[in-house]
C-alpha positions, -999 to +999 in steps of 0.1 A: +002+001+003+012+033-009+000+070-007-023+083+017-054+069+034-078+088+056-093+056+078-083+024+087-061-003+069-065-038+069-031-058+059-045-091+045-016-100+023+021-098+030+038-069+019+047-030+027+027-001+038+039+031+029+025+066+031+003+080+053-026+063+074-052+084+094-063+056+112-053+022+126-035-006+108-048-046+111-022-066+103-045-103+100-032-134+113+000-153+093+006-117+070+044-104+072+042-068+069+070-041+072+051-007+082+075+022+067+050+051+067+034+078+097+004+057+111-021+083+128-039+056+148-030+021+165-011-005+146-032-040+163-014-073+155-036-103+151-026-140+163+003-155+143+010-117+121+046-105+121+051-066+117+086-051+117+076-014+122+102+015+107+078+042+106+062+062+131+031+054+152+011+081+165-010+056+189-002+022+203+010-010+192-019-036+202-003-071+201-030-101+201-003-124+195+018-121+167+060-111+162+066-074+167+099-056+157+101-019+162+130+004+146+109+034+140+086+054+171+058+049+180+041+075+207+012+063+223 
């Protein structure tokens, strides 16, 4: 995903989120995702998901049983 999204985004396939998301980012179970953009809301990680955050998250990271690596910034 690239560009700007006003609302929340659900990531349902492996890949990278770039750009700006005005809401939450939900990473579905089993998905391998990298977040390089700016997230205004929370990042919600479902069971079995793998997430690397190298961008900025204004909200919180809520982990429901996945794997999370943070190299960027989480403000919440």
